[in-house]
C-alpha positions as CSV (number, residue, x, y, z in Angstrom):
1,G,198.9,180.4,205.1
2,C,200.3,184.1,207.5
3,C,199.5,187.5,207.7
4,T,201.9,189.6,209.2
5,F,200.5,193.0,207.8
6,D,203.3,194.5,206.2
7,K,201.4,194.7,202.8
8,P,198.0,195.8,202.8
9,L,195.2,193.8,204.4
10,S,193.4,192.9,201.2
11,S,196.8,190.9,200.0
12,C,195.8,188.7,202.5
13,G,192.2,188.5,201.8
14,Y,190.9,190.5,205.1
15,S,188.4,192.8,205.0
16,Q,186.8,195.4,207.2
17,S,183.2,194.8,208.3
18,D,180.6,197.6,206.4
19,D,178.6,196.9,209.8
20,D,180.3,198.3,212.5
21,D,181.3,201.5,214.3
22,L,184.6,202.3,213.5
23,N,187.6,200.2,211.4
24,W,190.6,198.8,212.4
25,D,193.8,200.3,211.2
26,Q,196.9,199.1,209.6
27,V,200.2,200.1,211.4
28,N,203.3,199.2,210.1
29,A,206.9,200.4,210.5
30,P,207.7,203.0,208.0
31,M,204.4,204.6,208.1
32,K,203.7,204.1,211.9
33,P,203.0,207.6,213.9
34,S,205.1,209.0,216.7
35,S,204.3,206.2,219.0
36,G,202.7,207.1,222.4
37,Q,203.0,205.4,225.5
38,G,201.7,201.6,225.1
39,M,201.9,201.9,221.3
40,P,203.4,198.4,220.1
41,S,206.1,198.4,217.3
42,G,206.4,196.8,213.9
43,S,203.5,195.8,211.7
44,F,199.9,194.9,213.0
45,M,196.5,195.5,212.8
46,L,195.1,198.0,215.6
47,V,192.0,199.9,217.3
48,N,192.7,203.0,218.8
49,T,189.9,203.2,221.9
50,S,190.8,207.4,222.4
51,G,188.3,209.3,222.3
52,R,185.4,206.4,221.3
53,F,182.0,205.6,223.6
54,A,181.8,202.3,225.5
55,G,180.3,199.4,223.5
56,Q,181.6,200.7,220.2
57,K,182.6,197.8,217.7
58,A,185.3,197.5,215.5
59,H,184.9,193.9,213.1
60,L,188.4,192.4,211.4
61,L,187.0,189.8,209.1
62,M,189.8,187.0,207.8
63,P,188.8,185.3,204.4
64,H,187.1,182.1,204.0
65,L,188.6,179.2,204.9
66,K,187.7,175.6,203.5
67,E,190.0,172.9,205.2
68,N,190.1,169.4,204.3
69,D,192.1,168.4,207.5
70,T,193.4,169.1,210.9
71,H,194.9,172.7,211.1
72,C,195.7,175.3,213.3
73,I,195.3,179.5,213.6
74,D,197.6,180.9,215.7
75,F,197.6,184.9,216.1
76,H,199.5,187.6,218.2
77,Y,197.6,189.9,220.0
78,Y,198.0,192.9,222.2
79,V,196.1,195.3,224.6
80,S,197.5,198.3,226.2
81,S,196.3,201.2,228.2
82,K,197.9,204.1,229.8
83,S,196.1,204.3,232.7
84,G,195.9,200.7,233.5
85,A,192.1,200.1,232.8
86,S,191.6,198.1,229.8
87,P,190.3,200.2,226.7
88,G,187.9,197.2,225.7
89,T,187.5,193.8,224.8
90,L,188.7,191.6,222.0
91,N,186.9,189.0,220.9
92,V,187.3,186.1,218.3
93,Y,184.5,184.6,216.9
94,V,183.8,181.6,214.5
95,K,181.2,182.1,211.6
96,V,180.3,179.3,210.0
97,N,178.9,178.8,205.6
98,D,178.2,182.9,205.9
99,G,175.3,182.2,209.0
100,P,175.0,183.8,212.3
101,I,177.7,185.5,214.1
102,G,176.7,183.9,217.0
103,N,178.8,184.4,220.6
104,P,182.4,184.6,220.7
105,V,184.5,181.7,221.0
106,W,187.5,183.0,222.4
107,N,187.7,187.0,224.5
108,T,190.1,189.3,226.3
109,S,190.2,192.0,228.2
110,I,193.3,191.5,230.5
111,T,196.2,194.4,229.5
112,A,199.5,192.3,228.4
113,T,202.6,192.7,225.9
114,W,202.1,190.3,222.7
115,S,200.7,187.3,223.7
116,R,200.3,184.3,221.8
117,A,196.4,182.0,221.2
118,E,195.7,179.4,218.7
119,L,192.2,178.2,217.9
120,A,191.9,174.5,217.4
121,I,188.1,174.9,214.9
122,S,186.6,171.6,213.8
123,T,185.1,172.8,210.7
124,F,185.9,170.8,206.9
125,W,184.8,171.1,204.0
126,P,182.3,171.1,202.2
127,N,181.4,173.6,205.2
128,F,183.4,177.0,205.5
129,Y,183.8,179.3,208.1
130,Q,185.3,182.8,208.6
131,V,187.1,184.0,211.8
132,V,186.1,187.5,213.3
133,F,188.4,189.8,215.2
134,E,185.8,192.2,217.0
135,V,187.0,195.1,219.5
136,V,184.2,196.2,222.1
137,T,185.5,199.4,223.2
138,S,184.9,200.1,227.3
139,G,185.2,204.2,226.9
140,H,189.0,204.0,228.3
141,S,191.9,205.1,225.7
142,G,194.4,202.7,224.6
143,Y,195.3,200.0,222.2
144,V,193.9,196.5,220.7
145,A,196.3,194.9,218.3
146,I,196.5,191.6,216.6
147,D,199.0,190.6,214.6
148,E,201.1,187.3,212.6
149,V,197.8,185.2,212.4
150,K,198.8,181.9,210.7
151,V,197.2,179.1,209.6
152,L,199.2,176.1,210.2
153,G,199.0,172.9,208.6
154,H,199.4,170.6,211.6
155,P,197.3,170.1,215.3
156,C,197.5,173.3,217.8
157,T,200.0,171.8,220.3
158,K,198.0,173.8,223.5
159,T,194.3,173.1,222.4
160,P,192.7,169.9,221.9
161,H,190.9,169.7,218.7
162,F,187.2,167.8,218.0
163,L,186.0,165.2,216.2
164,R,182.7,165.6,214.1
165,L,179.7,166.2,216.5
166,Q,176.5,164.4,215.5
167,S,173.0,166.0,215.1
168,V,171.0,165.1,218.7
169,E,166.7,164.5,218.1
170,V,164.9,164.0,221.8
171,N,161.3,164.4,222.2
172,A,160.4,167.8,224.2
173,G,160.5,167.2,227.8
174,Q,163.8,165.2,227.9
175,F,167.6,165.3,228.2
176,A,169.4,166.5,225.0
177,T,172.6,164.8,225.4
178,F,175.5,166.1,223.6
179,Q,179.1,163.5,223.4
180,C,181.8,165.7,222.7
181,T,185.0,163.3,221.6
182,A,188.5,165.4,221.3
183,N,191.9,164.3,220.3
184,G,194.4,165.9,223.0
185,G,194.8,166.5,226.7
186,T,192.7,168.4,229.1
187,D,193.1,169.6,232.8
188,S,191.6,170.8,235.5
189,G,191.9,174.5,234.2
190,D,189.9,174.1,231.2
191,R,186.8,175.2,230.3
192,L,184.7,173.2,228.3
193,W,180.8,174.2,227.6
194,L,178.5,173.2,224.8
195,Q,177.5,177.0,223.0
196,G,174.5,177.6,221.0
197,I,173.4,179.9,218.0
198,Y,170.2,181.9,219.8
199,V,170.0,179.4,221.9
200,R,170.8,178.7,225.7
201,D,174.6,177.1,226.3
202,A,174.5,173.9,228.3
203,P,177.0,173.2,231.2
204,L,179.4,169.9,230.8
205,K,177.9,167.4,232.5
206,D,180.4,164.6,232.2
207,I,184.2,164.0,231.2
208,K,185.4,160.7,230.6
209,V,189.5,160.9,230.1
210,F,190.7,157.7,228.2
211,N,194.3,158.4,227.9
212,A,196.6,161.6,227.2
213,R,195.5,162.1,223.9
214,R,191.4,161.7,224.2
215,F,188.8,162.5,226.0
216,V,184.9,162.7,226.0
217,A,182.7,165.5,227.1
218,L,179.1,165.5,227.5
219,F,176.8,168.0,227.8
220,S,173.0,167.9,228.3
221,V,170.4,169.9,227.4
222,V,167.7,169.4,230.3
223,N,163.6,169.3,229.4
224,A,164.6,170.9,226.0
225,T,161.6,172.7,224.3
226,K,161.3,173.7,220.9
227,R,163.2,177.2,221.5
228,D,165.9,175.1,222.6
229,A,166.0,173.3,218.8
230,G,168.6,174.8,217.0
231,N,172.7,174.5,216.2
232,Y,175.7,173.6,219.2
233,R,179.0,173.5,219.3
234,C,181.5,171.8,221.5
235,M,183.6,174.1,223.4
236,I,187.0,173.9,225.6
237,R,189.0,177.2,226.6
238,T,192.1,176.2,227.7
239,E,195.3,178.8,228.5
240,G,196.5,178.2,225.2
241,G,193.5,178.9,223.2
242,V,189.8,177.8,222.2
243,G,188.7,174.8,220.7
244,V,185.9,174.5,218.4
245,S,184.3,171.9,217.0
246,N,181.5,171.4,213.6
247,Y,177.9,172.8,214.7
248,A,175.5,169.9,215.3
249,E,171.6,169.8,215.3
250,L,169.1,169.6,217.7
251,I,166.1,168.6,217.1
252,V,163.4,168.8,219.4
253,K,160.0,167.0,218.3
254,E,156.9,167.5,219.9
255,P,154.9,164.1,220.8
256,P,151.9,164.1,218.8
257,V,148.5,165.1,220.3
258,P,145.1,163.8,218.7
259,I,143.2,167.2,217.6
260,A,139.8,165.8,217.6
261,P,138.0,163.3,220.5
262,P,137.1,159.4,219.3
263,Q,134.2,159.2,217.6
264,L,131.3,156.6,219.0
265,S,130.2,153.6,216.8
266,S,128.1,151.5,218.5
267,V,127.4,151.1,222.5
268,G,126.5,147.9,224.6
269,A,125.8,147.4,228.5
270,T,129.5,146.3,228.6
271,Y,131.0,147.5,225.6
272,L,131.7,150.5,223.4
273,W,133.1,150.6,219.7
274,I,135.3,153.3,218.5
275,Q,136.6,155.4,215.7
276,L,140.0,156.6,217.2
277,N,139.7,159.6,214.9
278,A,143.5,160.3,215.1
279,N,144.8,161.0,211.5
280,S,145.2,165.1,212.6
281,I,147.3,165.6,215.3
282,N,149.3,168.4,216.6
283,G,152.8,167.8,217.0
284,D,155.3,165.2,215.3
285,G,155.1,161.9,213.8
286,P,155.5,159.4,212.9
287,I,153.2,157.5,214.9
288,I,154.4,153.8,216.0
289,Q,152.0,153.3,218.7
290,R,148.1,154.3,219.4
291,E,146.7,153.5,223.0
292,V,143.3,154.3,224.3
293,E,143.0,155.4,227.6
294,Y,139.7,155.0,229.3
295,R,138.5,156.1,233.0
296,T,135.1,156.5,234.5
297,S,133.5,160.2,234.6
298,S,133.2,159.6,238.5
299,G,135.4,157.8,240.7
300,S,139.3,156.6,240.1
301,W,139.4,153.7,238.1
302,Y,141.0,153.7,234.8
303,D,142.6,151.5,232.0
304,I,145.0,152.2,229.1
305,Q,145.1,149.2,226.0
306,P,147.5,149.6,222.9
307,V,145.4,149.4,219.4
308,D,146.6,148.2,216.0
309,S,143.7,149.6,214.0
310,T,141.5,152.4,213.7
311,S,138.9,151.1,215.4
312,Y,138.3,149.6,219.0
313,K,135.9,147.4,221.1
314,I,136.4,148.5,225.2
315,G,134.9,145.3,226.6
316,H,134.5,144.4,229.8
317,L,132.7,147.4,231.0
318,D,130.2,148.1,233.5
319,P,126.4,149.2,232.3
320,D,125.3,152.7,232.6
321,T,128.4,153.9,233.2
322,E,130.0,157.1,231.9
323,Y,133.2,156.7,230.2
324,E,135.7,159.2,229.4
325,I,137.6,158.1,226.4
326,S,141.0,159.3,224.8
327,V,143.5,158.4,222.6
328,L,147.3,158.9,222.9
329,L,149.9,158.6,220.1
330,T,153.2,158.0,220.9
331,R,156.0,158.5,218.0
332,P,160.2,157.0,218.3
333,G,162.0,158.3,221.1
334,E,161.9,157.8,224.5
335,G,159.4,160.4,225.9
336,G,157.4,160.3,222.4
337,T,154.0,159.7,223.6
338,G,152.0,162.6,223.5
339,S,149.3,163.9,226.1
340,P,145.8,162.0,226.0
341,G,143.9,164.1,223.4
342,P,140.0,165.8,223.8
343,A,138.2,163.2,225.2
344,L,134.9,161.3,224.3
345,K,132.3,161.2,227.0
346,T,129.9,158.6,226.7
347,R,127.4,155.8,228.5
348,T,126.9,152.7,228.5
349,K,123.7,150.9,227.8
350,C,121.2,149.4,231.0
351,A,121.6,145.7,231.2
352,D,119.2,143.3,232.1
353,P,118.7,143.3,235.7
354,M,120.7,140.2,237.5
355,R,117.8,139.0,239.2
356,G,114.9,139.7,241.0
357,P,114.3,141.2,244.7
358,R,115.0,138.3,247.7
359,R,113.6,137.3,250.5
360,L,110.1,138.9,250.1
361,E,108.5,138.6,253.8
362,V,105.7,140.1,255.9
363,V,106.0,142.6,258.3
364,E,102.8,143.1,259.4
365,I,99.2,142.2,258.5
366,K,95.6,143.6,259.6
367,S,92.3,143.2,258.2
368,R,92.9,146.1,255.2
369,Q,96.1,146.6,254.8
370,I,100.0,144.4,254.6
371,T,103.1,145.2,255.0
372,I,106.2,143.7,253.7
373,C,109.8,143.3,253.2
374,W,112.6,142.8,251.1
375,E,116.4,141.9,251.1
376,P,118.2,145.2,250.3
377,F,119.3,145.1,246.9
378,G,121.9,147.6,244.8
379,Y,123.9,148.5,241.5
380,N,125.2,144.7,241.4
381,V,121.4,143.8,240.8
382,T,119.7,146.3,238.8
383,R,122.8,147.1,237.0
384,C,121.3,150.3,235.9
385,H,120.8,153.9,237.8
386,R,117.3,154.5,236.2
387,Y,114.6,151.3,237.5
388,N,112.1,150.7,239.4
389,L,110.5,148.2,241.4
390,T,106.7,147.5,241.7
391,V,104.6,145.6,243.7
392,H,102.3,143.7,242.0
393,Y,99.2,142.0,243.7
394,R,96.2,140.0,242.7
395,Y,93.4,139.0,244.8
396,Q,89.5,138.1,244.6
397,A,86.2,140.2,245.2
398,G,82.7,140.0,244.4
399,G,83.8,137.2,241.9
400,Q,86.3,138.6,240.1
401,E,90.1,138.9,239.8
402,Q,91.8,141.9,241.1
403,V,94.4,143.2,239.5
404,R,96.3,146.0,241.0
405,E,100.4,147.8,240.9
406,E,101.9,150.2,242.6
407,V,105.5,152.0,242.7
408,S,107.5,150.9,246.2
409,W,110.0,154.4,246.3
410,D,111.9,152.7,249.9
411,T,114.6,151.3,247.3
412,E,117.7,152.5,249.1
413,S,117.1,152.2,252.5
414,S,118.8,149.2,254.3
415,H,115.3,148.2,255.8
416,P,113.0,148.6,252.7
417,Q,109.8,147.9,252.9
418,H,106.0,148.8,251.3
419,T,102.2,149.4,252.5
420,I,99.4,147.8,250.4
421,T,95.9,149.2,251.9
422,N,92.6,149.3,250.7
423,L,92.4,145.6,250.5
424,S,89.2,143.7,251.8
425,P,89.4,141.7,255.2
426,Y,90.1,137.9,255.3
427,T,90.9,137.7,251.7
428,N,94.0,136.0,249.9
429,V,96.4,138.1,248.1
430,S,99.2,137.2,245.6
431,I,102.2,139.8,246.1
432,K,105.3,139.9,243.9
433,L,107.9,142.3,243.6
434,V,109.0,143.5,239.7
435,L,112.4,145.1,239.3
436,M,112.6,146.8,235.7
437,N,114.7,149.1,234.5
438,P,115.0,150.3,230.2
439,E,116.8,146.8,229.4
440,G,114.3,144.5,230.9
441,R,112.5,142.9,234.1
442,K,113.1,140.4,236.6
443,E,110.3,139.3,239.4
444,S,110.9,138.5,243.0
445,Q,109.1,135.1,244.1
446,E,105.1,135.3,244.7
447,L,104.2,135.8,248.1
448,V,100.1,134.3,249.3
449,V,98.6,136.1,252.1
450,Q,95.4,136.5,253.9
451,T,94.5,139.9,255.3
452,D,92.9,139.2,259.1
453,E,89.0,139.0,260.0
454,D,87.0,142.0,260.3
455,V,83.4,143.3,261.7
456,P,81.1,142.0,258.9
457,S,78.7,143.9,257.1
458,A,75.1,143.7,258.5
459,V,72.3,141.1,258.0
460,P,70.1,142.1,254.9
461,L,66.7,143.4,256.6
462,E,64.5,142.2,253.4
463,S,65.7,139.1,254.2
464,I,64.8,138.4,257.7
465,Q,61.9,136.1,258.0
466,G,59.7,135.2,260.8
467,S,57.2,132.5,261.7
468,T,55.3,132.5,265.2
469,F,54.0,129.6,267.4
470,E,52.6,129.2,270.9
471,E,56.0,129.1,272.7
472,K,58.4,129.9,270.0
473,I,59.7,132.6,267.2
474,F,61.2,131.0,264.2
475,L,63.7,133.8,262.7
476,Q,65.4,133.0,259.7
477,W,67.7,135.3,257.6
478,R,70.6,135.3,255.0
479,E,74.1,136.1,255.6
480,P,76.0,139.2,255.5
481,A,76.7,140.0,251.8
482,Q,80.8,140.4,253.4
483,T,81.5,138.2,255.9
484,Y,85.3,139.2,256.4
485,G,85.9,136.0,257.6
486,V,84.3,132.8,259.8
487,I,80.6,133.8,261.0
488,T,80.6,132.0,264.8
489,L,78.0,133.6,266.5
490,Y,75.0,136.0,265.4
491,E,72.8,137.6,268.2
492,V,69.3,138.1,268.0
């Protein structure tokens, strides 16, 4: 189709917009006003910017186009001003399926006599599109005109045509790469870019020229977020016009993150059973992988394990240790693993001590006390941070066995020792250490020690008996109640 504007513009299916500031004027030779300087001749559509404020807009709408095959829109344009300053900007928009008008695909504000431009638009049935010519006034007087708009049934001669652009789906934070394939040539003076609706444009990343009739341009939307999701199209501005592809959608998916922490099912000294509790998520599915991430609350130990069910047993853990457990979910695509979900903080149980204290030895023996020492030990032996070390000892006193125990507080020293006091002199004492935690106990070997001798108690006075003879006195008495050793001498 062709519209030279010799007849009313409605006969070509053109219309004025109701949402602009001024209209285009249709001018033809019979009704052309007396021309002033800069006024073109012939029949055309014109915007006279005289007396207009800067920023006022006039829209001229082509009819909807539903094309099945490659085609080219060819038009002529004219920009002039008495002062030489640009009267405004001529913008061309391509609005698809009555959607948003978007950004201009082509524009000029340079004063020039009649010039030609072409639009290589690759939007095909069942989609339709509409070309909108817009003039934005600059505040300077002058004229902006278009004429001879043609829809040609063959490719454009100076501008390449894009093949169908495919939609792209990526996960948030990744690079979304669009591949724009075009029929036709390109040179260094052409400008290539990826144009979006209400989203940022993407610059050219790379171009591969296969031959004089085919090249591929690559564009990347870097670190894509949900705000980058939307429609994009390939653009090339050449000396002769502009090539415009169809719109393709950038779909940005948010990697899934569980809303709730995992739940604890059971706990042991070296294992934790958990329910993943990951049915409710923030982000997008589908979920193709589940992992359990767990670490010690203090320290830097860390591990992650894949899980193929809704429950999982974490094994080979340290007893009486607090762990933070989170669930990681993954959706398809690179970067599809979300952040760890809320953490479950829990502690394993204590385990039975590994063994009892070793190398129980005597440090010092006195008549009424004994000091002992033993090999120091740590968590690898106690297997619990909550434990007691008690000194158990027994001895005979007054014909009865006495059994005692005391708590030793010297457990973290590099040379631990304990003193047992209030013992009887010259008494055999059996000593052992008992290591206890909430899950069990372990004993050391028993050590038998005799206290030193001490001064015996007095001879009972009532036991002293005497017999007198001419030349001697015979005395006898009972042994002291407490000998505290072997009596080797009595003095009278």
